[in-house]
Each structure stands twice: as C-alpha cells, then as structure tokens.
KOLSEMI-772165 format. One record per residue (C-alpha): x, y, z; chain; residue in one letter. Coordinates in pm, whole numbers, plus 50000, padded with zeros to 5 digits. Layout:
((X,Y,Z),'A','A'),
...
***
This chain:
((41295,48235,35402),'A','M'),
((41121,48458,35641),'A','A'),
((40812,48276,35916),'A','T'),
((40538,48462,35764),'A','E'),
((40570,48218,35450),'A','L'),
((40366,47905,35655),'A','A'),
((40098,48090,35558),'A','K'),
((40173,48224,35242),'A','L'),
((39816,48249,34994),'A','D'),
((39936,48331,34703),'A','E'),
((40226,48325,34442),'A','L'),
((40307,48508,34115),'A','W'),
((40591,48382,33948),'A','V'),
((40748,48642,33656),'A','A'),
((40984,48502,33404),'A','E'),
((41226,48731,33455),'A','K'),
((41353,49046,33723),'A','P'),
((41240,49375,33528),'A','S'),
((40856,49142,33532),'A','N'),
((40866,49090,33853),'A','Q'),
((40870,49417,33921),'A','A'),
((40601,49514,33690),'A','V'),
((40387,49290,33854),'A','V'),
((40465,49380,34201),'A','E'),
((40408,49756,34103),'A','K'),
((40096,49690,33986),'A','A'),
((39990,49501,34308),'A','L'),
((40130,49751,34530),'A','R'),
((39939,50024,34285),'A','A'),
((39618,49845,34396),'A','L'),
((39682,49896,34756),'A','G'),
((39917,49597,34851),'A','A'),
((40166,49665,35141),'A','H'),
((40493,49574,35139),'A','W'),
((40623,49381,35403),'A','I'),
((40984,49288,35292),'A','N'),
((41141,49600,35203),'A','S'),
((41407,49609,35310),'A','S'),
((41506,49257,35279),'A','T'),
((41348,49151,34981),'A','S'),
((41675,49172,34778),'A','R'),
((41872,48926,34999),'A','A'),
((41543,48705,35017),'A','D'),
((41512,48691,34641),'A','G'),
((41107,48759,34656),'A','Y'),
((40860,49055,34740),'A','V'),
((40643,48998,35024),'A','L'),
((40282,49186,35023),'A','L'),
((39953,49220,35232),'A','N'),
((39701,49297,35003),'A','W'),
((39322,49252,35108),'A','K'),
((39436,49075,35426),'A','G'),
((39641,48820,35124),'A','K'),
((39969,48729,35192),'A','L'),
((40117,48737,34858),'A','I'),
((40507,48691,34723),'A','A'),
((40662,48806,34366),'A','V'),
((40968,48636,34242),'A','T'),
((41103,48553,33912),'A','S'),
((41279,48281,33758),'A','V'),
((41532,48359,33480),'A','F'),
((41398,48224,33182),'A','G'),
((41450,47807,33119),'A','H'),
((41553,47733,33513),'A','M'),
((41659,47338,33388),'A','L'),
((41815,47226,33095),'A','E'),
((41813,46922,32840),'A','L'),
((42089,46685,33007),'A','V'),
((42401,46629,32726),'A','P'),
((42424,46205,32583),'A','P'),
((42704,46194,32818),'A','R'),
((42475,46201,33083),'A','G'),
((42285,45906,33022),'A','Y'),
((42400,45562,33158),'A','E'),
((42392,45475,32735),'A','S'),
((42660,45702,32619),'A','Y'),
((42848,45569,32943),'A','Q'),
((42817,45233,32842),'A','R'),
((42937,45290,32482),'A','Y'),
((43274,45539,32612),'A','V'),
((43390,45197,32806),'A','E'),
((43304,44954,32516),'A','Q'),
((43506,45225,32267),'A','S'),
((43810,45262,32490),'A','K'),
((43780,44770,32548),'A','E'),
((43766,44807,32148),'A','L'),
((44040,45092,32085),'A','G'),
((43854,45251,31836),'A','R'),
((43543,45507,31844),'A','W'),
((43215,45511,31647),'A','D'),
((42970,45707,31699),'A','F'),
((42748,45557,31419),'A','F'),
((42802,45250,31656),'A','S'),
((42533,45433,31912),'A','F'),
((42313,45604,31670),'A','L'),
((42062,45705,31681),'A','P'),
((42106,45745,32025),'A','F'),
((41700,45806,32170),'A','F'),
((41664,45778,32588),'A','P'),
((41334,45650,32667),'A','P'),
((41318,45985,32940),'A','E'),
((41469,46274,32821),'A','L'),
((41649,46369,33177),'A','L'),
((41685,46761,33290),'A','H'),
((41921,46931,33555),'A','V'),
((41871,47237,33711),'A','A'),
((42069,47513,33572),'A','K'),
((42375,47600,33796),'A','P'),
((42450,47978,33994),'A','E'),
((42626,48160,33842),'A','L'),
((42891,48402,33898),'A','T'),
((42958,48762,33809),'A','R'),
((43146,48676,33454),'A','D'),
((42865,48446,33395),'A','G'),
((43111,48155,33535),'A','K'),
((42875,47856,33683),'A','P'),
((42966,47802,34076),'A','V'),
((43078,47491,34232),'A','T'),
((43188,47284,34489),'A','K'),
((43348,46949,34523),'A','N'),
((43403,46954,34155),'A','G'),
((43025,46992,34078),'A','Q'),
((42787,47308,33948),'A','P'),
((42607,47430,34238),'A','V'),
((42240,47432,34163),'A','E'),
((42079,47805,34085),'A','S'),
((41977,47932,34438),'A','L'),
((41693,48178,34280),'A','R'),
((41571,47775,34165),'A','L'),
((41557,47687,34513),'A','K'),
((41402,47989,34643),'A','I'),
((41075,47936,34392),'A','V'),
((41067,47569,34442),'A','E'),
((41072,47635,34841),'A','Q'),
((40789,47904,34753),'A','L'),
((40569,47717,34515),'A','L'),
((40579,47423,34801),'A','R'),
((40433,47672,35024),'A','K'),
((40159,47913,34841),'A','A'),
((39831,47797,34825),'A','K'),
((39758,47947,34518),'A','E'),
((40003,48008,34268),'A','V'),
((39996,48270,33956),'A','V'),
((40217,48201,33634),'A','N'),
((40335,48563,33503),'A','A'),
((40580,48415,33221),'A','C'),
((40587,48531,32878),'A','D'),
((40230,48436,32706),'A','I'),
((40409,48258,32407),'A','D'),
((40513,47863,32418),'A','R'),
((40827,47930,32568),'A','E'),
((40706,48088,32900),'A','G'),
((40477,47830,32963),'A','Q'),
((40655,47581,32948),'A','L'),
((40904,47718,33151),'A','I'),
((40722,47793,33467),'A','F'),
((40527,47435,33409),'A','D'),
((40826,47264,33344),'A','E'),
((40966,47384,33730),'A','I'),
((40616,47221,33817),'A','V'),
((40633,46917,33689),'A','I'),
((40992,46817,33702),'A','R'),
((41037,47009,34071),'A','R'),
((40779,47005,34223),'A','L'),
((40610,46622,34074),'A','K'),
((40307,46840,34068),'A','Q'),
((40020,46897,33821),'A','D'),
((39997,47232,33648),'A','P'),
((39687,47209,33545),'A','T'),
((39552,47169,33942),'A','E'),
((39299,47467,34045),'A','S'),
((39563,47641,34299),'A','R'),
((39756,47759,33929),'A','F'),
((39623,48050,33779),'A','K'),
((39742,48205,33450),'A','R'),
((39754,48602,33312),'A','I'),
((39858,48704,33014),'A','R'),
((40087,49022,33078),'A','I'),
((40041,49213,32656),'A','V'),
((40140,49532,32801),'A','D'),
((40345,49609,33023),'A','P'),
((40198,49982,33116),'A','G'),
((40122,50115,33460),'A','D'),
((39717,50129,33375),'A','K'),
((39723,49815,33154),'A','A'),
((39941,49585,33490),'A','M'),
((39679,49744,33724),'A','M'),
((39363,49539,33512),'A','T'),
((39597,49273,33396),'A','T'),
((39669,49166,33768),'A','V'),
((39306,49142,33847),'A','Q'),
((39227,48907,33518),'A','T'),
((39318,48560,33614),'A','L'),
((39278,48223,33412),'A','E'),
((39340,47902,33513),'A','P'),
((39725,47777,33419),'A','N'),
((39484,47406,33317),'A','G'),
((39306,47526,33045),'A','S'),
((39293,47365,32717),'A','D'),
((39523,47691,32594),'A','F'),
((39784,47686,32814),'A','W'),
((39820,47319,32861),'A','V'),
((39816,47285,32449),'A','N'),
((40083,47550,32429),'A','L'),
((40302,47341,32703),'A','R'),
((40310,46997,32466),'A','A'),
((40372,47220,32162),'A','S'),
((40721,47393,32352),'A','A'),
((40747,47087,32533),'A','A'),
((40800,46891,32176),'A','A'),
((40984,47142,31981),'A','R'),
((41179,47108,32292),'A','A'),
((41230,46764,32229),'A','E'),
((41241,46709,31861),'A','C'),
((41536,46967,31877),'A','D'),
((41760,46813,32107),'A','Y'),
((41643,46436,31968),'A','L'),
((41774,46593,31581),'A','L'),
((42077,46821,31702),'A','G'),
((42223,46621,31921),'A','M'),
((42204,46271,31645),'A','N'),
((42321,46485,31339),'A','V'),
((42576,46696,31563),'A','S'),
((42760,46405,31668),'A','M'),
((42738,46197,31324),'A','A'),
((42878,46553,31147),'A','I'),
((43141,46621,31423),'A','Q'),
((43263,46269,31354),'A','S'),
((43284,46311,30984),'A','L'),
((43428,46728,30946),'A','V'),
((43775,46715,30925),'A','R'),
((43900,47061,31158),'A','R'),
((44169,47222,31333),'A','E'),
((44209,47111,31721),'A','R'),
((44017,47337,31943),'A','G'),
((43795,47470,31671),'A','A'),
((43401,47467,31825),'A','P'),
((43252,47218,31825),'A','A'),
((42909,47175,31572),'A','I'),
((42618,47207,31733),'A','G'),
((42322,47151,31401),'A','L'),
((41947,47203,31435),'A','G'),
((41685,47235,31148),'A','R'),
((41703,47630,31236),'A','V'),
((42057,47685,31185),'A','K'),
((42100,47416,30923),'A','I'),
((41838,47624,30706),'A','A'),
((42039,47953,30781),'A','I'),
((42333,47799,30627),'A','A'),
((42111,47644,30343),'A','V'),
((42091,48022,30244),'A','L'),
((42403,48176,30240),'A','V'),
((42535,47920,30104),'A','E'),
((42290,47912,29774),'A','Q'),
((42337,48292,29842),'A','R'),
((42693,48241,29768),'A','D'),
((42690,48012,29487),'A','R'),
((42423,48238,29309),'A','Q'),
((42715,48474,29252),'A','I'),
((42981,48337,29170),'A','A'),
((42783,48156,28915),'A','E'),
((42605,48434,28810),'A','F'),
((42760,48567,28482),'A','V'),
((42636,48949,28381),'A','A'),
((42426,49096,28128),'A','Y'),
((42268,49388,28016),'A','D'),
((41842,49450,28018),'A','T'),
((41690,49666,27770),'A','Y'),
((41420,49942,27720),'A','V'),
((41360,50132,27426),'A','P'),
((41159,50461,27512),'A','I'),
((40931,50621,27255),'A','A'),
((40928,50971,27183),'A','Q'),
((40590,51134,27096),'A','L'),
((40509,51469,26903),'A','A'),
((40403,51678,27264),'A','D'),
((40736,51517,27410),'A','R'),
((40566,51292,27559),'A','T'),
((40790,50981,27673),'A','Q'),
((40664,50595,27679),'A','L'),
((40871,50366,27821),'A','R'),
((40877,50008,27695),'A','W'),
((40681,49729,27888),'A','F'),
((40628,49403,27701),'A','K'),
((40619,49232,27394),'A','R'),
((40282,49034,27327),'A','L'),
((40277,48657,27245),'A','G'),
((40702,48684,27332),'A','A'),
((40645,48447,27695),'A','E'),
((40909,48195,27593),'A','T'),
((41138,48406,27392),'A','S'),
((41494,48381,27458),'A','P'),
((41495,48719,27349),'A','A'),
((41334,48778,27717),'A','F'),
((41438,48680,28081),'A','N'),
((41225,48479,28293),'A','S'),
((41084,48812,28395),'A','K'),
((40961,48959,28062),'A','G'),
((41327,49186,28063),'A','Q'),
((41422,49229,27645),'A','L'),
((41779,49126,27711),'A','V'),
((41855,49081,27301),'A','D'),
((42013,49372,27162),'A','K'),
((41974,49321,26827),'A','V'),
((41565,49281,26862),'A','L'),
((41580,49620,27109),'A','A'),
((41786,49797,26829),'A','D'),
((41504,49701,26562),'A','R'),
((41282,49865,26774),'A','I'),
((41411,50191,26822),'A','V'),
((41436,50228,26444),'A','A'),
((41155,50130,26345),'A','D'),
((41009,50379,26622),'A','L'),
((41221,50675,26492),'A','A'),
((41118,50600,26159),'A','R'),
((40761,50732,26307),'A','G'),
((40586,50389,26384),'A','Q'),
((40209,50422,26395),'A','P'),
((40091,50304,26736),'A','G'),
((39771,50276,26883),'A','E'),
((39667,50440,27252),'A','I'),
((39559,50117,27457),'A','T'),
((39417,50330,27799),'A','S'),
((39435,50641,27890),'A','A'),
((39282,50692,28237),'A','S'),
((39369,50851,28556),'A','T'),
((39242,50714,28917),'A','E'),
((39272,50813,29264),'A','E'),
((39429,50531,29453),'A','K'),
((39556,50518,29787),'A','A'),
((39859,50317,29972),'A','D'),
((39757,50171,30364),'A','A'),
((40038,50302,30683),'A','A'),
((40293,50002,30653),'A','P'),
((40198,49776,30926),'A','L'),
((40333,49800,31294),'A','P'),
((40633,49576,31374),'A','Y'),
((40655,49275,31482),'A','S'),
((41022,49099,31617),'A','M'),
((41091,48984,31257),'A','G'),
((40992,49342,31096),'A','T'),
((41210,49530,31346),'A','L'),
((41501,49317,31348),'A','L'),
((41517,49348,30962),'A','V'),
((41439,49750,30905),'A','D'),
((41583,49835,31289),'A','A'),
((41911,49678,31161),'A','S'),
((41957,49843,30831),'A','K'),
((41854,50145,30923),'A','K'),
((42087,50200,31266),'A','L'),
((42379,49985,31122),'A','D'),
((42328,49712,31397),'A','L'),
((42372,49360,31423),'A','T'),
((42020,49151,31469),'A','V'),
((42129,49075,31837),'A','Q'),
((42210,49444,31905),'A','E'),
((41890,49449,31770),'A','V'),
((41634,49275,31971),'A','Q'),
((41918,49336,32276),'A','E'),
((41801,49682,32233),'A','L'),
((41407,49586,32214),'A','A'),
((41440,49382,32538),'A','Q'),
((41470,49693,32664),'A','R'),
((41288,49935,32599),'A','L'),
((41048,49627,32711),'A','Y'),
((41199,49551,32986),'A','E'),
((41400,49788,33164),'A','K'),
((41220,50125,33036),'A','H'),
((40880,49970,32974),'A','K'),
((40827,50140,32672),'A','L'),
((40728,49868,32432),'A','I'),
((40418,49572,32414),'A','T'),
((40578,49264,32445),'A','Y'),
((40897,49171,32220),'A','V'),
((40824,48785,32151),'A','G'),
((40574,48846,31883),'A','T'),
((40568,48710,31467),'A','D'),
((40249,48936,31446),'A','C'),
((40153,49253,31255),'A','Q'),
((39791,49347,31349),'A','Y'),
((39641,49449,31627),'A','L'),
((39286,49363,31857),'A','P'),
((39005,49591,31695),'A','E'),
((38969,49645,32072),'A','N'),
((39281,49812,32105),'A','M'),
((39130,50053,31923),'A','H'),
((38959,50253,32174),'A','E'),
((39270,50291,32411),'A','R'),
((39384,50516,32082),'A','A'),
((39272,50826,32202),'A','P'),
((39485,50786,32577),'A','E'),
((39793,50611,32447),'A','I'),
((39846,50904,32177),'A','L'),
((39778,51139,32434),'A','D'),
((40034,50989,32682),'A','A'),
((40312,50992,32333),'A','L'),
((40322,51403,32361),'A','R'),
((40566,51334,32610),'A','F'),
((40793,51152,32351),'A','A'),
((40845,51478,32155),'A','T'),
((41162,51529,32250),'A','G'),
((41282,51150,32222),'A','A'),
((41122,51074,31897),'A','V'),
((41235,51369,31585),'A','P'),
((40923,51525,31377),'A','G'),
((40669,51319,31616),'A','L'),
((40546,51676,31747),'A','E'),
((40382,51781,31396),'A','K'),
((40330,51390,31321),'A','A'),
((40069,51402,31662),'A','L'),
((39878,51715,31545),'A','E'),
((39741,51542,31186),'A','K'),
((39593,51221,31363),'A','V'),
((39252,51146,31397),'A','D'),
((39217,50857,31659),'A','A'),
((38901,50777,31520),'A','S'),
((39074,50651,31200),'A','Y'),
((39090,50268,31213),'A','K'),
((39357,50119,30981),'A','S'),
((39365,49783,30814),'A','P'),
((39624,49761,31091),'A','A'),
((39262,49677,31333),'A','F'),
((39168,49362,31292),'A','N'),
((39141,49073,31488),'A','D'),
((39083,48771,31211),'A','S'),
((39467,48822,31176),'A','K'),
((39575,48851,31571),'A','V'),
((39754,48510,31708),'A','D'),
((39782,48469,32054),'A','E'),
((40026,48773,31989),'A','H'),
((39990,49107,31860),'A','F'),
((40250,49382,31691),'A','A'),
((40473,49598,31876),'A','I'),
((40341,49922,32030),'A','T'),
((40427,50207,32212),'A','P'),
((40296,50186,32591),'A','T'),
((40251,50583,32661),'A','G'),
((40515,50544,32948),'A','A'),
((40744,50873,32934),'A','E'),
((41055,50796,32797),'A','P'),
((41315,50912,33040),'A','V'),
((41693,50797,33017),'A','G'),
((41690,50644,32700),'A','L'),
((42087,50635,32495),'A','N'),
((42058,50773,32154),'A','D'),
((42011,50462,31983),'A','T'),
((41737,50293,32203),'A','E'),
((41566,50645,32123),'A','A'),
((41644,50546,31770),'A','A'),
((41469,50281,31761),'A','L'),
((41174,50363,32049),'A','Y'),
((41118,50627,31782),'A','G'),
((41105,50336,31450),'A','M'),
((40813,50197,31672),'A','I'),
((40618,50517,31803),'A','V'),
((40625,50655,31403),'A','N'),
((40462,50281,31292),'A','R'),
((40239,50300,31595),'A','Y'),
((40130,50700,31480),'A','V'),
((40096,50607,31115),'A','A'),
((39791,50424,31148),'A','Q'),
((39597,50689,31268),'A','F'),
((39750,50961,30934),'A','M'),
((39483,50809,30712),'A','G'),
((39627,50629,30355),'A','P'),
((39870,50806,30153),'A','Y'),
((39667,50886,29826),'A','T'),
((39748,50967,29485),'A','Y'),
((39589,51050,29136),'A','L'),
((39781,50741,28956),'A','S'),
((39796,50840,28545),'A','A'),
((39885,50557,28356),'A','V'),
((39918,50568,27903),'A','L'),
((39958,50302,27717),'A','T'),
((40058,50301,27383),'A','V'),
((40129,49954,27140),'A','Q'),
((40330,50017,26861),'A','F'),
((40315,49685,26651),'A','G'),
((40384,49372,26924),'A','Q'),
((40545,49624,27175),'A','D'),
((40352,49802,27446),'A','V'),
((40512,50108,27603),'A','F'),
((40333,50289,27909),'A','R'),
((40385,50589,28061),'A','A'),
((40302,50615,28467),'A','L'),
((40286,50925,28714),'A','A'),
((40148,51037,29037),'A','R'),
((40041,51343,29179),'A','K'),
((39982,51323,29519),'A','P'),
((39663,51515,29623),'A','T'),
((39715,51406,30045),'A','R'),
((40000,51300,30247),'A','P'),
((39855,51060,30480),'A','G'),
((40085,50921,30672),'A','W'),
((40357,50960,30425),'A','R'),
((40369,51365,30653),'A','S'),
((40608,51122,30893),'A','L'),
((40954,51258,30869),'A','S'),
((41107,50890,30776),'A','D'),
((40809,50826,30498),'A','H'),
((40809,51149,30330),'A','A'),
((40699,51190,30004),'A','I'),
((41002,51222,29681),'A','D'),
((41087,51190,29315),'A','D'),
((41120,50818,29317),'A','A'),
((40713,50796,29376),'A','D'),
((40693,50945,29087),'A','G'),
((40518,51264,29224),'A','A'),
((40789,51501,28963),'A','S'),
((40660,51345,28717),'A','E'),
((40367,51472,28434),'A','A'),
((40151,51332,28181),'A','V'),
((39827,51471,28114),'A','D'),
((39620,51178,27994),'A','V'),
((39338,51422,27920),'A','S'),
((39477,51484,27619),'A','R'),
((39462,51132,27470),'A','F'),
((39202,50937,27356),'A','Q'),
((39167,50582,27407),'A','E'),
((39160,50403,27109),'A','G'),
((39301,50680,26926),'A','A'),
((39643,50673,26645),'A','K'),
((39975,50832,26713),'A','V'),
((40288,50800,26562),'A','Q'),
((40653,50818,26733),'A','A'),
((40850,51118,26656),'A','A'),
((41158,50961,26785),'A','G'),
((41297,50698,27008),'A','A'),
((41644,50613,27241),'A','R'),
((41725,50289,27428),'A','L'),
((41852,50290,27815),'A','D'),
((42095,49996,27908),'A','V'),
((42147,49873,28232),'A','K'),
((42348,49648,28334),'A','K'),
((42247,49359,28584),'A','V'),
((42488,49208,28807),'A','G'),
((42460,48943,29066),'A','P'),
((42256,48945,29372),'A','P'),
((42446,49123,29726),'A','S'),
((42624,48880,29945),'A','A'),
((42388,48875,30240),'A','F'),
((42451,49066,30589),'A','N'),
((42321,48995,30878),'A','Q'),
((42016,49232,30838),'A','A'),
((41975,49044,30490),'A','T'),
((41989,48696,30626),'A','L'),
((41696,48794,30932),'A','A'),
((41506,48932,30645),'A','E'),
((41565,48648,30438),'A','A'),
((41468,48392,30732),'A','M'),
((41166,48676,30722),'A','L'),
((41107,48564,30422),'A','N'),
((41215,48241,30301),'A','A'),
((40927,48199,30081),'A','H'),
((41112,48430,29818),'A','R'),
((41375,48103,29846),'A','Y'),
((41201,47870,29714),'A','V'),
((41288,47783,29333),'A','R'),
((41061,47552,29159),'A','D'),
((41377,47368,28991),'A','E'),
((41423,47187,29318),'A','E'),
((41095,47019,29365),'A','Y'),
((40973,46788,29112),'A','P'),
((40634,47033,29068),'A','S'),
((40542,47349,29055),'A','R'),
((40290,47269,29252),'A','D'),
((40506,47111,29529),'A','K'),
((40712,47476,29491),'A','A'),
((40367,47670,29579),'A','E'),
((40261,47472,29832),'A','E'),
((40639,47480,29990),'A','V'),
((40550,47853,29954),'A','R'),
((40220,47826,30120),'A','Q'),
((40398,47636,30430),'A','V'),
((40660,47903,30478),'A','L'),
((40415,48188,30472),'A','C'),
((40259,47996,30739),'A','Q'),
((40499,47981,30971),'A','T'),
((40598,48302,30945),'A','E'),
((40966,48203,30747),'A','G'),
((41281,48042,30911),'A','I'),
((41280,48032,31297),'A','G'),
((41116,48248,31531),'A','T'),
((41106,48607,31643),'A','S'),
((41268,48435,31999),'A','R'),
((41573,48299,31793),'A','T'),
((41648,48493,31416),'A','R'),
((41873,48667,31582),'A','A'),
((42035,48399,31859),'A','S'),
((42080,48159,31536),'A','A'),
((42262,48381,31311),'A','I'),
((42533,48427,31573),'A','A'),
((42488,48108,31642),'A','D'),
((42620,47937,31329),'A','V'),
((42920,48229,31250),'A','I'),
((43022,48100,31615),'A','T'),
((43055,47766,31554),'A','M'),
((43243,47842,31236),'A','G'),
((42974,47768,30927),'A','L'),
((42939,48115,30874),'A','L'),
((43235,48350,30842),'A','I'),
((43192,48701,30831),'A','E'),
((43416,48996,30620),'A','A'),
((43443,49329,30533),'A','G'),
((43345,49645,30828),'A','A'),
((43005,49864,30935),'A','G'),
((42784,49886,30655),'A','K'),
((42966,49690,30379),'A','K'),
((42999,49379,30623),'A','R'),
((42860,49097,30474),'A','T'),
((42819,48723,30594),'A','V'),
((42921,48377,30355),'A','H'),
((42922,48018,30430),'A','I'),
((43302,47884,30504),'A','S'),
((43486,47608,30418),'A','D'),
((43326,47368,30686),'A','V'),
((42977,47519,30660),'A','G'),
((43007,47414,30288),'A','R'),
((43151,47079,30367),'A','Q'),
((42836,46987,30637),'A','T'),
((42616,47097,30404),'A','L'),
((42725,46800,30115),'A','R'),
((42723,46533,30406),'A','L'),
((42379,46568,30489),'A','L'),
((42095,46418,30304),'A','P'),
((41855,46703,30012),'A','P'),
((41582,46683,30257),'A','H'),
((41750,46801,30565),'A','L'),
((41915,47117,30337),'A','T'),
((41559,47269,30254),'A','S'),
((41543,47576,30405),'A','I'),
((41111,47466,30422),'A','A'),
((41210,47205,30653),'A','I'),
((41201,47425,30946),'A','T'),
((40881,47558,30910),'A','A'),
((40745,47221,30801),'A','Q'),
((40811,47157,31146),'A','W'),
((40710,47438,31342),'A','E'),
((40342,47389,31132),'A','L'),
((40354,47070,31318),'A','L'),
((40466,47244,31629),'A','F'),
((40199,47533,31570),'A','S'),
((39867,47231,31557),'A','L'),
((40030,47068,31842),'A','V'),
((39960,47406,32014),'A','A'),
((39590,47462,31848),'A','K'),
((39523,47136,31998),'A','G'),
((39431,46935,31630),'A','Q'),
((39771,46663,31622),'A','I'),
((39923,46496,31971),'A','P'),
((40295,46577,32049),'A','A'),
((40393,46225,32056),'A','S'),
((40316,46194,31703),'A','A'),
((40516,46503,31594),'A','V'),
((40833,46335,31818),'A','I'),
((40798,45968,31711),'A','E'),
((40795,46122,31334),'A','Q'),
((41093,46295,31408),'A','Q'),
((41248,45983,31542),'A','K'),
((41222,45848,31202),'A','Q'),
((41331,46141,31026),'A','L'),
((41647,46094,31233),'A','I'),
((41687,45730,31157),'A','K'),
((41640,45796,30821),'A','H'),
((41929,46071,30810),'A','V'),
((42186,45815,31007),'A','I'),
((42147,45577,30794),'A','K'),
((42222,45824,30543),'A','Y'),
((42504,45922,30680),'A','L'),
((42671,45631,30762),'A','D'),
((42554,45433,30412),'A','D'),
((42784,45766,30271),'A','N'),
((43094,45757,30485),'A','R'),
((43091,45347,30407),'A','R'),
((43132,45419,30028),'A','A'),
((43334,45700,30051),'A','A'),
((43575,45458,30300),'A','A'),
***
C-alpha cells in the first residue's frame, strides 16, 4: 500500500466496482488529479488529490461478511459429539437453534471460476476486504457510497462494526445518496454529503440487520427440521427454506391444485338487437346476486335461463333505455417502471427469465450508466425531477438509433406537462427507474430492447393522456340489463408510442350513436342470439407470471382461508403496502433458488415453459404449520422491518417475535413426527 496513505484524508467506499468508477469519474471531473493511475488496479483503489486533500476511492463486492452456518457454533459441535456417543441423530434435540450472538466470517477470495481460494485447507479471506479494512483505519474521513437501500447501508456498516470494532455513527463517517449515476448528476451528488449516523441511516441498517437475523434463524431452524423429515435421494440439493421461498412454493402449489381440480364450464351472454341493428350485450340480472344461475363474478352459467332470455327477446320483448350518454374520458400514461413491474413486463415481452431481466437491468445501470437505480419497488418520481425533464428528453435524441419509434415520439412530447407519476407523497427512499440521458453505446439487442421499454415509459409521461369519447347505451329488458359500449379516440397522447398503439381491442372500431336514443324511452327487441364462452382452468405459472403473482400477491388471498372477510381484507392491505412477496432485489434469485433446490420443477421449453410444485415441494408444505404456509407471512414480516426502518419499533422486538414463532414451528413439527411414528 502506497506510503502516501499515512496521510489519507478521505476514503470513499462504493458497493461495487462500477459505482466506484462513477464516483471516481465525478471527482476527477471536478478537478481531482489521479495519482496512482499506473498501479490502481493492483492497489485495489484509486488515489486522487483534490483541493489539497488525499482521497482514495475503492469498493467492496456486495456483502463482504457472511453469517456462519450452524456447524460453526460450539453448541452444534457438542450436539454432533453427543449424537456420535449415543449412536443416533435427532435434530429436534438440538432445535431451536438460537445462538447468543450471530457469528460472521469474511467471504473468501475467489478464483476466476468462482471457487474459494484455500491455504492449508482453509479459505483465504477476501483480499479486497483486507484492502478496504486497511484504508478505513487510515482515513480521517470516510464516505459511505454504497447503494441507498437497507442492504447497501448494512454492507458498509457491518464492516466498520465487525472488522474495525468502531461505531459507523461517528462524525468521521459520511453518506451520499447515489440515485442517478449520470455524469452531471454525480458531480452534484459527490458534493452533497450527510452524516452516516443520522437517524434515517441508523434505522435503515437496523432494519437490514433484523431482516438478516430473522431470516437466518427461521431458515436454519426450519431447514434443519425439514431436512431431517423429508426423504430424498442421496446427493440431492439441500433444502434451504425461508419466508419468501416458502411463499413462492405455496403460490405454485395453489395454482397447480386449482388446475387439477378445475371443472370446465360454459358462460352465456345473450345478445339483443334493436330495430336499427344496434346490438347490446347482456350485462347483469337485477337482484340475482345469490342465484345459482350466476357464478361469483356475476356471469350467467345457466343454459336454460340463457335460452329463455334469448327466446323472450326474439319474441319482441319490450325494454326501457336507462342511460344513453357520451362523455370524454382520459387515461393517464402507465407509471414508470419499478424493478418488480420491469421484471414482469420484460420477461413476458422479451421471452427471458426474471433472473436474465434482472441481470440485464443491472448492466444498464452499472456498466452503461443508462438508467437510474434498479433496486426500487417504487413507480413514482419526486416532483423536483420534473425540472430536469427538458434536459433528459433532449439527451434522449441520441438514443433514437437504439429505440425504434423514439424519434417520432420525441416530436410529440411536452416537457412542461406533469403526469401523475410526479408525486412526492408516493415516493419512498427510492423512486422509479428512468433513463439518465447518457448516450447508449455498445448495447446488444436484448439490452437495447430492455432500455427501450424503460425509455418509452419515461417519455410517455410527457405525451399527455389518451383521451376518447366513451359512449354507453343501457337498456333494461325485464330483470336483465344490456349494454352497448364504444370508444372514439380524440387525442392519442401516450398511445402514440409504437408499443402502446390504439387497436380494435380498445373499442375504436365500434360505433354506437347514442344521440338517437333518449333516456326513459321505450324500445323493443327485434332479434337475439346467444354467445357461449368455455371457461377453462387458470394457466400454469411461468417465471414471469410467478414474479407477477409475487408482486401482486394480494390478488391471491382467498376469503375462505381466513376466519372472516375482514381478516382476509386486512391481509390484502398488508400485501399491498409491502409490495407483495419479496423485494426488487430478491424475487428473481428466490425463484431460481426454489427451482434449484427442487421444491419447484420446470416443464416445457421457450414461451411454453411452465413452473410446477414438485413431490418434494408438496411434501415439505404438508409438513409445515398452516400459518407458515400463508402467502401473507412474508409481507407481514416486511411490514415489521419497514417499521424498524422508520424508527417506529425496535429491531430487538421483531427478532424476539421471530424466535417465538420458530419455537412454535419446531414444536409443531416435533409433535407431528412423534404422532406419525
């Protein structure tokens, strides 16, 4: 390490090398001089002189410390020795596993093919961690430049706490918020520091640490118990359970069961025709909410009743016009992407796995600097970002070669228009993914396609709403209400974008001249026919629709699974509040992990590839207590972690609550296995 570092004034620590490069570039753009340009790669840091200060810029590689597995604890080793002496193994005599303090170990140095480097049979600590640790000890002031979510805060703080034995809230530790890696934005960002010890960052770290401890304790305890109960082939992947992975398996098992138990049926829609050939579709029957002739969605499923309605109409049944109106309506542009919505849409549109979409987005953010922070579950933008709109839109003119149709779209934008996406009250610590305005260079086809989706969502915010005339004609024949609907576009707005073009499905081709009808007037049916639609089972999940189900898990809460409808609604609200199951960082990897460990299996190929519960997955879910297989449990814990992040409850209370849950789960599994013996 260079001798100059004895006088190191400032150290910047990024979460990954790509962000290190962004920080270093911004400092140099502000006039910093690069001292170790010829040795920086070997040194593991960039050394700069800025305004007379000696500054080092380095990075970690995500979490540099990891939790020690149970075998690393003395209590586990004692259990092993006792089991050998007794000649029998019973994990339940060891569980629950609650070490007085969770142990952490440095991640090992890895070879180019990803294998740990060893010396005398022991893994060698990461060289980068040693470099960062030495720099931290020498620097007078340290800037935490890791990602601004809870994991990014923990990544930095845990090194200071566990390796330096220092307090990251001390005044020498500062913090920056990197949300836009673009050159111009970063020049402002690196000059805007705040205390790393402010309540916001301290609470965020507490939330991340509580999440890590809770997930570790639940995962280790339940996995050890289940691993000892489920019979598998020798060499099968270990079963590593956690709240998110259990919820994924539950969603898939429920869908597979629905498909297996589904009995196809027909729904019927009588069509009434008036003398002027206007056709109206059956909409509903008044007062028939509890009638067996209609399903829970209000669809007509009784063929006898449907035929009778058609016969009455065919005989010239009289009716009354209950409404005949035309009004102009406006649809706002779809909101910009969160990582969750991007995973779903791009996986479907580009025929990629959710893991592939996540990796592509990460490259657009880290390597190409084309989009803002990807670890976000928010679809809204701060209102002050609207001020930069003219600049970003102008810069996007250099992206027209990478995004088909963008040149024509930019001709129709109005930078002064403020869509509903700009809303401070809807923004949390992150905001939606947007283009940075950097010029796209060297993109492959899939990168360009994903970038184009993000650009179009942003540009749509400045094209105004899609407006149309909505015509509604409603006629009541006896107890039955019939409707004719039509739309006539008046201004395309954001629908001018090529991937949102108006088509016949939007009703633009239909025509109902409601001006010829008067509310309250009498009419007579001049004919009728019956439309029949066969309703089949829901489609099996694929990775894209499974990610969508995780994001919108509230839709999968069924009233019959809860003591009351109010309780079911409460669970739905929790799932909405916490953005469903998992987070933007975890959904893709969690799906991949559940498949790898064998709880789920994939069938088919390409766009027909589907995901199903395996025999091992089904057996595992049957063993677990019902409250642990609720799709709401992960969201309920995320809600608690969010309250920790807001400083509203202490992390210790959440951890203690998790321990009580684990005790109950272990007792449940132990009681059931004894009863089955």
